[in-house]
MITOR-892271 format. One record per residue (C-alpha): residue number from 1; residue in one letter; x, y, z. Coordinates in steps of 0.05 Angstrom, whole numbers, plus 5000, padded with zeros to 4 digits. Example, Ala and Ser with C-alpha at 12.3 -4.5 7.8 and 13.67 -1.06 7.14 Angstrom:
tike,kegu,x,y,z
1,A,5246,4910,5156 .
2,S,5273,4979,5143 .
This chain:
tike,kegu,x,y,z
1,X,4754,4821,4983 .
2,X,4774,4884,4945 .
3,X,4816,4842,4897 .
4,X,4760,4793,4885 .
5,X,4712,4850,4868 .
6,X,4762,4883,4822 .
7,X,4775,4818,4786 .
8,X,4702,4818,4763 .
9,X,4700,4891,4741 .
10,X,4698,4894,4665 .
11,X,4733,4962,4663 .
12,X,4787,4946,4712 .
13,X,4858,4942,4685 .
14,X,4920,4935,4729 .
15,X,4962,4999,4730 .
16,X,5021,5028,4768 .
17,X,4979,5061,4822 .
18,X,4940,4997,4835 .
19,X,5004,4955,4838 .
20,X,5038,5003,4886 .
21,X,4975,5008,4929 .
22,X,4965,4933,4933 .
23,X,5038,4920,4952 .
24,X,5036,4976,5003 .
25,X,4972,4951,5035 .
26,X,4997,4879,5037 .
27,X,5063,4901,5067 .
28,X,5030,4946,5119 .
29,X,4978,4894,5141 .
30,X,5027,4836,5145 .
31,X,5079,4874,5185 .
32,X,5103,4830,5241 .
33,X,5075,4767,5209 .
34,X,5117,4705,5224 .
35,X,5148,4668,5191 .
36,X,5169,4723,5143 .
37,X,5189,4671,5092 .
38,X,5115,4658,5080 .
39,X,5099,4729,5059 .
40,X,5119,4721,4986 .
41,X,5080,4656,4976 .
42,X,5021,4687,5012 .
43,X,5022,4748,4966 .
44,X,5027,4703,4905 .
45,X,4969,4661,4929 .
46,X,4926,4722,4945 .
47,X,4938,4749,4875 .
48,X,4931,4684,4837 .
49,X,4866,4664,4870 .
50,X,4837,4729,4843 .
51,X,4866,4722,4773 .
52,X,4926,4767,4781 .
53,X,5000,4753,4773 .
54,X,5034,4769,4838 .
55,X,5103,4773,4807 .
56,X,5078,4821,4754 .
57,X,5045,4865,4806 .
58,X,5108,4866,4850 .
59,X,5152,4882,4790 .
60,X,5107,4939,4769 .
61,X,5103,4966,4840 .
62,X,5178,4962,4853 .
63,X,5194,4992,4785 .
64,X,5145,5049,4795 .
65,X,5171,5064,4865 .
66,X,5242,5062,4840 .
67,X,5224,5107,4781 .
68,X,5195,5160,4828 .
69,X,5256,5164,4873 .
70,X,5299,5224,4856 .
71,X,5240,5261,4825 .
72,X,5197,5315,4856 .
73,X,5123,5315,4871 .
74,X,5116,5366,4814 .
75,X,5148,5315,4766 .
76,X,5098,5261,4788 .
77,X,5041,5310,4782 .
78,X,5062,5329,4711 .
79,X,5067,5255,4692 .
80,X,4997,5242,4719 .
81,X,4968,5301,4682 .
82,X,5001,5280,4617 .
83,X,4980,5207,4625 .
84,X,5051,5183,4638 .
85,X,5085,5223,4583 .
86,X,5157,5237,4603 .
87,X,5155,5189,4662 .
88,X,5206,5134,4667 .
89,X,5183,5062,4653 .
90,X,5146,5024,4680 .
91,X,5111,5084,4709 .
92,X,5096,5115,4641 .
93,X,5055,5057,4614 .
94,X,5022,5047,4682 .
95,X,5000,5120,4687 .
96,X,4973,5123,4616 .
97,X,4912,5084,4638 .
98,X,4896,5126,4699 .
99,X,4855,5179,4665 .
100,X,4827,5138,4608 .
101,X,4756,5118,4595 .
102,X,4771,5046,4616 .
103,X,4800,5069,4683 .
104,X,4766,5037,4744 .
105,X,4781,5071,4811 .
106,X,4793,5030,4874 .
107,X,4819,5044,4944 .
108,X,4884,5012,4924 .
109,X,4894,5067,4871 .
110,X,4887,5120,4926 .
111,X,4938,5084,4969 .
112,X,4984,5077,4909 .
113,X,4980,5151,4893 .
114,X,4994,5168,4966 .
115,X,5054,5120,4968 .
116,X,5085,5145,4903 .
117,X,5079,5217,4925 .
118,X,5109,5198,4992 .
119,X,5167,5166,4955 .
120,X,5176,5228,4913 .
121,X,5177,5272,4975 .
122,X,5229,5227,5008 .
123,X,5251,5256,5075 .
124,X,5205,5316,5064 .
125,X,5143,5274,5075 .
126,X,5144,5284,5150 .
127,X,5079,5324,5148 .
128,X,5024,5274,5132 .
129,X,4972,5330,5128 .
130,X,5012,5366,5073 .
131,X,5021,5301,5036 .
132,X,4946,5286,5041 .
133,X,4929,5355,5013 .
134,X,4977,5343,4955 .
135,X,4946,5275,4941 .
136,X,4876,5305,4942 .
137,X,4897,5362,4896 .
138,X,4931,5316,4846 .
139,X,4874,5266,4850 .
140,X,4824,5320,4832 .
141,X,4867,5343,4774 .
142,X,4867,5274,4743 .
143,X,4792,5265,4754 .
144,X,4788,5228,4820 .
145,X,4734,5247,4870 .
146,X,4763,5286,4928 .
147,X,4711,5261,4979 .
148,X,4724,5190,4957 .
149,X,4800,5199,4962 .
150,X,4792,5230,5031 .
151,X,4747,5173,5054 .
152,X,4791,5118,5026 .
153,X,4856,5147,5052 .
154,X,4824,5161,5120 .
155,X,4799,5089,5123 .
156,X,4869,5064,5104 .
157,X,4903,5106,5158 .
158,X,4851,5085,5210 .
159,X,4861,5011,5193 .
160,X,4936,5020,5196 .
161,X,4930,5049,5266 .
162,X,4886,4992,5288 .
163,X,4935,4941,5260 .
164,X,4993,4974,5297 .
165,X,4953,4972,5361 .
166,X,4934,4898,5349 .
167,X,5007,4879,5337 .
168,X,5029,4916,5400 .
169,X,4974,4882,5440 .
170,X,4995,4813,5414 .
171,X,5068,4827,5430 .
172,X,5049,4850,5501 .
173,X,5006,4788,5510 .
174,X,5062,4742,5487 .
175,X,5113,4777,5532 .
176,X,5066,4771,5592 .
177,X,5057,4697,5577 .
178,X,5132,4687,5573 .
179,X,5142,4724,5640 .
180,X,5087,4682,5671 .
181,X,5119,4617,5647 .
182,X,5188,4639,5671 .
183,X,5160,4659,5739 .
184,X,5124,4592,5746 .
185,X,5187,4555,5725 .
186,X,5228,4595,5776 .
187,X,5177,4581,5831 .
188,X,5178,4508,5815 .
189,X,5254,4506,5816 .
190,X,5254,4542,5883 .
191,X,5207,4490,5913 .
192,X,5252,4433,5890 .
């Protein structure tokens, strides 16, 4: 739904934060999906039906995540403030649009910012509260609304938790069904 709405926004232009956010959300919400071989075609179909190129989005997201690795949060913050100046490609061109007049905010941008900063922190991102505070501070510095970021990231985290619970419930249900079938099969074999 978010993609469909964005595809009709006149000011929306795909950028690095959007691409990273979309890929992160898709990956998080399809975790455990089987068969895994269908994930790439499903992502491509989701993108193409809304007028986006899935391969282009994936390439931008992967390139941006790769570009952030080995850099600090301060580096990323400086790149965002300077509209991508000094950032490695493809992040530089993707960040140049973030603070422009034509920039259109979406939840996926918030998730993308969170994901990129998490990548930059690497193993130091164990404290989600600290990371959230950093995201909010950087978001405000580049002109994003703090309450909106808080709301969108809170909603994202809440939905992630619900998805994890749903996957666990499905796995438990499937395991219970397997045990029930095995028990019935054993009882039947014992009767024969």
